[in-house]
MISE-999537 format. One record per residue: residue number from 1; residue in three letters; x, y, z of N, C-alpha, C in turn. Coordinates in nm, 3 decimals. Atoms other than C-alpha are relative to their C-alpha. Example, Ala and Ser with C-alpha at 12.3 -4.5 7.8 and 13.67 -1.06 7.14 Angstrom:
<rs>
{r 1 "ALA" {0.089 -0.119 0.000} {1.230 -0.450 0.780} {0.090 0.120 0.000}}
{r 2 "SER" {-0.082 -0.119 -0.006} {1.367 -0.106 0.714} {-0.077 0.109 0.073}}
</rs>
This chain:
<rs>
{r 1 "MET" {-0.027 0.104 -0.097} {-1.980 4.174 2.352} {-0.130 -0.071 0.034}}
{r 2 "THR" {0.120 0.076 -0.033} {-2.218 3.900 2.444} {0.026 -0.092 0.118}}
{r 3 "ASP" {0.001 0.088 -0.115} {-2.288 3.715 2.765} {-0.130 -0.079 -0.016}}
{r 4 "GLN" {0.124 0.076 0.012} {-2.558 3.451 2.807} {-0.121 0.086 0.035}}
{r 5 "LEU" {0.111 -0.080 -0.047} {-2.773 3.709 2.982} {0.004 0.144 -0.047}}
{r 6 "LEU" {-0.017 -0.141 0.035} {-2.639 4.040 2.848} {0.071 0.014 -0.133}}
{r 7 "THR" {-0.063 -0.034 0.127} {-2.560 4.174 2.502} {0.034 0.148 0.005}}
{r 8 "ILE" {-0.044 -0.140 0.002} {-2.363 4.496 2.457} {0.045 0.035 -0.141}}
{r 9 "ASP" {-0.041 -0.052 0.130} {-2.343 4.682 2.127} {0.063 0.137 0.024}}
{r 10 "VAL" {-0.073 -0.123 -0.020} {-2.088 4.964 2.113} {-0.015 0.087 -0.124}}
{r 11 "HIS" {0.018 -0.095 0.110} {-2.158 5.273 1.901} {0.071 0.131 0.034}}
{r 12 "ASN" {-0.053 -0.135 -0.016} {-1.974 5.600 1.851} {-0.100 0.095 -0.063}}
{r 13 "GLU" {0.104 -0.092 0.045} {-2.232 5.878 1.825} {0.036 0.141 0.043}}
{r 14 "GLN" {-0.017 -0.142 -0.026} {-2.155 6.248 1.799} {0.090 0.028 0.121}}
{r 15 "GLY" {-0.094 -0.026 -0.107} {-1.853 6.245 2.029} {-0.021 -0.082 0.126}}
{r 16 "ALA" {0.026 0.084 -0.117} {-1.996 5.991 2.272} {0.012 -0.146 -0.039}}
{r 17 "VAL" {0.004 0.144 0.019} {-1.947 5.621 2.310} {-0.128 -0.047 0.068}}
{r 18 "THR" {0.125 0.051 -0.054} {-2.284 5.454 2.357} {0.005 -0.151 0.005}}
{r 19 "LEU" {0.011 0.144 -0.016} {-2.319 5.104 2.494} {-0.148 -0.032 0.011}}
{r 20 "VAL" {0.140 0.039 0.000} {-2.658 4.958 2.411} {-0.008 -0.138 0.063}}
{r 21 "LEU" {0.009 0.125 -0.076} {-2.737 4.689 2.668} {-0.135 -0.065 -0.021}}
{r 22 "SER" {0.124 0.077 0.011} {-2.994 4.415 2.624} {0.012 -0.123 0.089}}
{r 23 "GLY" {0.001 0.118 -0.086} {-3.086 4.151 2.880} {0.002 0.039 0.146}}
{r 24 "GLU" {-0.004 -0.019 -0.144} {-3.016 4.125 3.251} {0.138 0.049 0.044}}
{r 25 "LEU" {-0.124 -0.051 -0.058} {-2.754 4.326 3.439} {0.002 -0.041 0.147}}
{r 26 "ASP" {0.000 0.056 -0.135} {-2.687 4.117 3.746} {0.136 -0.060 0.031}}
{r 27 "MET" {-0.126 0.058 -0.044} {-2.417 3.924 3.929} {0.064 -0.085 -0.110}}
{r 28 "ALA" {-0.053 0.089 0.104} {-2.379 3.680 3.639} {0.053 0.076 -0.121}}
{r 29 "SER" {-0.038 -0.071 0.123} {-2.337 3.949 3.370} {0.075 0.130 0.024}}
{r 30 "ALA" {-0.066 -0.128 -0.027} {-2.187 4.254 3.545} {0.146 -0.001 -0.044}}
{r 31 "GLY" {-0.140 0.010 0.043} {-1.835 4.129 3.467} {0.016 0.028 -0.149}}
{r 32 "THR" {-0.005 -0.026 0.144} {-1.912 4.146 3.095} {-0.002 0.150 -0.025}}
{r 33 "LEU" {0.007 -0.145 0.017} {-2.010 4.513 3.121} {0.127 0.065 0.054}}
{r 34 "ARG" {-0.123 -0.055 -0.058} {-1.712 4.589 3.347} {0.115 -0.014 -0.098}}
{r 35 "ALA" {-0.109 0.023 0.097} {-1.473 4.436 3.092} {-0.015 0.093 -0.121}}
{r 36 "CYS" {0.025 -0.088 0.114} {-1.634 4.635 2.811} {0.036 0.144 0.036}}
{r 37 "LEU" {-0.030 -0.137 -0.044} {-1.610 4.962 3.008} {0.150 0.022 0.014}}
{r 38 "GLU" {-0.145 -0.012 -0.019} {-1.243 4.895 3.086} {0.075 0.008 -0.131}}
{r 39 "THR" {-0.070 -0.002 0.129} {-1.157 4.857 2.718} {-0.036 0.123 -0.083}}
{r 40 "LEU" {0.036 -0.120 0.076} {-1.316 5.187 2.609} {0.120 0.092 -0.019}}
{r 41 "ASP" {-0.103 -0.100 0.030} {-1.093 5.446 2.448} {-0.002 0.108 0.108}}
{r 42 "GLN" {-0.009 -0.101 -0.105} {-0.971 5.683 2.720} {-0.032 0.140 -0.052}}
{r 43 "GLY" {0.034 -0.128 0.059} {-1.033 5.970 2.477} {-0.150 0.027 -0.002}}
{r 44 "ALA" {0.145 -0.017 -0.001} {-1.407 5.912 2.498} {-0.040 0.068 0.130}}
{r 45 "ARG" {0.034 -0.078 -0.119} {-1.518 6.184 2.739} {-0.144 -0.021 0.046}}
{r 46 "ARG" {0.141 0.025 -0.035} {-1.890 6.093 2.731} {-0.032 -0.145 -0.028}}
{r 47 "VAL" {0.041 0.139 0.015} {-2.011 5.739 2.788} {-0.148 -0.009 0.037}}
{r 48 "VAL" {0.144 0.014 -0.020} {-2.380 5.664 2.752} {-0.032 -0.148 0.007}}
{r 49 "LEU" {0.049 0.137 -0.010} {-2.532 5.340 2.874} {-0.148 0.001 -0.033}}
{r 50 "ASP" {0.139 0.008 0.042} {-2.854 5.280 2.684} {-0.060 -0.123 0.067}}
{r 51 "LEU" {0.057 0.108 -0.080} {-3.060 5.072 2.926} {-0.139 -0.041 -0.047}}
{r 52 "SER" {0.136 0.027 0.047} {-3.376 5.050 2.715} {-0.028 -0.149 -0.016}}
{r 53 "GLY" {0.019 0.144 0.017} {-3.320 4.678 2.657} {0.031 -0.082 0.124}}
{r 54 "VAL" {-0.030 0.072 -0.124} {-3.228 4.591 3.017} {-0.131 -0.033 0.070}}
{r 55 "THR" {0.125 0.047 -0.060} {-3.505 4.383 3.168} {0.007 -0.018 0.151}}
{r 56 "PHE" {-0.018 0.025 -0.143} {-3.356 4.334 3.515} {0.135 0.055 0.041}}
{r 57 "ILE" {-0.127 -0.044 -0.057} {-3.088 4.494 3.732} {-0.002 -0.030 0.148}}
{r 58 "ASP" {-0.008 0.029 -0.143} {-2.971 4.381 4.075} {0.109 0.085 0.063}}
{r 59 "SER" {-0.099 -0.080 -0.072} {-2.732 4.518 4.335} {0.139 -0.008 -0.063}}
{r 60 "SER" {-0.129 0.010 0.068} {-2.432 4.391 4.137} {0.006 0.100 -0.115}}
{r 61 "GLY" {0.007 -0.096 0.110} {-2.540 4.597 3.837} {0.003 0.143 0.051}}
{r 62 "LEU" {0.000 -0.133 -0.059} {-2.612 4.901 4.055} {0.138 0.037 0.053}}
{r 63 "GLY" {-0.134 -0.023 -0.052} {-2.274 4.866 4.225} {0.099 0.031 -0.111}}
{r 64 "LEU" {-0.089 -0.025 0.113} {-2.098 4.851 3.890} {-0.022 0.140 -0.056}}
{r 65 "LEU" {0.029 -0.135 0.049} {-2.275 5.169 3.774} {0.060 0.104 0.093}}
{r 66 "ALA" {-0.053 -0.095 -0.098} {-2.178 5.349 4.096} {0.153 0.005 -0.006}}
{r 67 "ARG" {-0.147 0.003 0.007} {-1.814 5.235 4.076} {0.051 0.062 -0.130}}
{r 68 "THR" {-0.040 -0.059 0.128} {-1.795 5.336 3.710} {-0.007 0.152 0.008}}
{r 69 "ARG" {0.010 -0.145 -0.016} {-1.919 5.685 3.792} {0.114 0.054 0.085}}
{r 70 "GLU" {-0.111 -0.042 -0.086} {-1.663 5.712 4.071} {0.133 -0.002 -0.075}}
{r 71 "ARG" {-0.124 0.012 0.077} {-1.385 5.595 3.839} {0.009 0.108 -0.107}}
{r 72 "PHE" {0.002 -0.099 0.107} {-1.489 5.835 3.562} {0.024 0.142 0.053}}
{r 73 "GLY" {-0.013 -0.135 -0.056} {-1.491 6.140 3.794} {0.140 0.057 -0.011}}
{r 74 "PRO" {-0.137 -0.051 0.009} {-1.114 6.182 3.832} {0.053 0.002 -0.144}}
{r 75 "GLU" {-0.042 0.004 0.140} {-1.075 6.099 3.462} {-0.071 0.107 -0.083}}
{r 76 "LEU" {0.080 -0.103 0.067} {-1.314 6.387 3.377} {-0.084 -0.057 -0.113}}
{r 77 "ARG" {0.088 0.064 0.097} {-1.541 6.148 3.191} {-0.142 0.004 0.054}}
{r 78 "GLU" {0.141 -0.011 -0.037} {-1.918 6.179 3.191} {-0.071 -0.132 -0.026}}
{r 79 "LEU" {0.081 0.121 0.015} {-2.148 5.881 3.246} {-0.146 0.040 0.005}}
{r 80 "THR" {0.143 -0.028 0.006} {-2.513 5.904 3.146} {-0.075 -0.130 -0.026}}
{r 81 "LEU" {0.087 0.115 0.024} {-2.789 5.643 3.161} {-0.114 0.047 -0.089}}
{r 82 "ARG" {0.104 -0.041 0.095} {-3.034 5.654 2.872} {-0.113 -0.101 -0.006}}
{r 83 "ALA" {0.123 0.074 0.028} {-3.392 5.531 2.844} {-0.016 -0.130 0.078}}
{r 84 "PRO" {0.024 0.125 -0.075} {-3.414 5.279 3.129} {-0.148 -0.038 -0.005}}
{r 85 "SER" {0.138 0.048 -0.005} {-3.725 5.063 3.129} {-0.063 0.045 0.132}}
{r 86 "LYS" {0.072 -0.041 -0.121} {-3.989 5.138 3.391} {0.051 -0.076 0.123}}
{r 87 "ALA" {-0.047 0.082 -0.112} {-3.868 4.850 3.610} {0.141 0.041 0.043}}
{r 88 "VAL" {-0.137 -0.040 -0.032} {-3.502 4.954 3.588} {0.001 0.139 0.061}}
{r 89 "ARG" {0.008 -0.136 -0.054} {-3.591 5.320 3.649} {-0.044 -0.004 0.146}}
{r 90 "ALA" {0.047 0.012 -0.139} {-3.774 5.216 3.968} {0.114 -0.043 0.092}}
{r 91 "VAL" {-0.114 0.046 -0.081} {-3.466 5.032 4.097} {0.103 0.113 0.014}}
{r 92 "LEU" {-0.093 -0.114 -0.008} {-3.246 5.333 4.012} {-0.050 0.103 0.100}}
{r 93 "ALA" {0.058 -0.097 -0.093} {-3.485 5.557 4.205} {0.007 -0.048 0.144}}
{r 94 "ILE" {-0.004 0.056 -0.135} {-3.507 5.327 4.507} {0.141 0.006 0.058}}
{r 95 "SER" {-0.140 -0.001 -0.044} {-3.128 5.306 4.524} {0.056 0.141 0.013}}
{r 96 "GLY" {-0.051 -0.136 -0.001} {-3.087 5.681 4.475} {0.104 0.026 -0.107}}
{r 97 "LEU" {-0.102 -0.014 0.102} {-2.849 5.620 4.187} {-0.041 0.100 -0.109}}
{r 98 "ASP" {0.048 -0.097 0.100} {-3.068 5.831 3.957} {0.025 0.144 0.045}}
{r 99 "GLN" {-0.036 -0.132 -0.050} {-2.971 6.128 4.178} {0.149 0.028 -0.016}}
{r 100 "VAL" {-0.145 -0.011 0.010} {-2.600 6.063 4.122} {0.047 -0.006 -0.145}}
{r 101 "ILE" {-0.034 0.016 0.141} {-2.586 5.959 3.757} {-0.116 0.057 -0.082}}
{r 102 "PRO" {0.109 -0.055 0.082} {-2.782 6.162 3.499} {-0.073 -0.109 -0.078}}
{r 103 "VAL" {0.085 0.093 0.074} {-3.072 5.971 3.346} {-0.082 0.082 -0.099}}
{r 104 "VAL" {0.078 -0.069 0.103} {-3.224 6.086 3.017} {-0.092 -0.100 -0.068}}
{r 105 "GLU" {0.099 0.088 0.063} {-3.527 5.948 2.841} {0.017 -0.011 -0.150}}
{r 106 "GLY" {-0.003 -0.003 0.145} {-3.461 6.048 2.482} {0.126 -0.057 -0.060}}
{r 107 "GLY" {-0.115 0.046 0.075} {-3.200 5.978 2.220} {0.123 0.084 0.026}}
{r 108 "ILE" {-0.129 -0.066 -0.018} {-2.844 6.102 2.189} {-0.010 0.151 -0.021}}
{r 109 "ASP" {0.011 -0.143 0.024} {-2.953 6.444 2.054} {-0.052 0.073 0.125}}
{r 110 "ARG" {0.048 -0.060 -0.126} {-3.133 6.509 2.386} {0.115 0.022 0.096}}
{r 111 "LEU" {-0.115 -0.014 -0.089} {-2.802 6.457 2.568} {0.074 0.130 -0.025}}
{r 112 "GLN" {-0.076 -0.118 0.034} {-2.649 6.749 2.386} {-0.064 0.127 0.054}}
{r 113 "THR" {0.067 -0.116 -0.055} {-2.908 6.989 2.530} {-0.007 -0.005 0.152}}
{r 114 "GLU" {0.001 0.013 -0.145} {-2.873 6.861 2.886} {0.116 0.081 0.059}}
{r 115 "PRO" {-0.111 -0.073 -0.063} {-2.667 7.089 3.116} {0.098 -0.098 0.062}}
{r 116 "SER" {-0.104 0.087 -0.057} {-2.340 6.941 3.238} {0.005 0.013 0.150}}
</rs>
């Protein structure tokens, strides 16, 4: 999926669906990510958002991440954020979202060794 400000590439990796995001996750582009998340196969129990290419995130993006985690909980789906840039990691920390949604630095193989 592509938005003027956000590109999303979807990959199936070792039992997880990984969305690789590039660009800005803000009020103008959050709807694109929301639509993509809503179309994911319900059988995908692990969803990884690779944030390494996200250059900016605002409260709209943070709100979408929080709502997605809340929605996934009753569905017994796991949401993980992977490799956020330094700037995005700072915003996640300030908001406290990094305490609610697991954040990993490495690749998909690192996720498999993380405790649930």
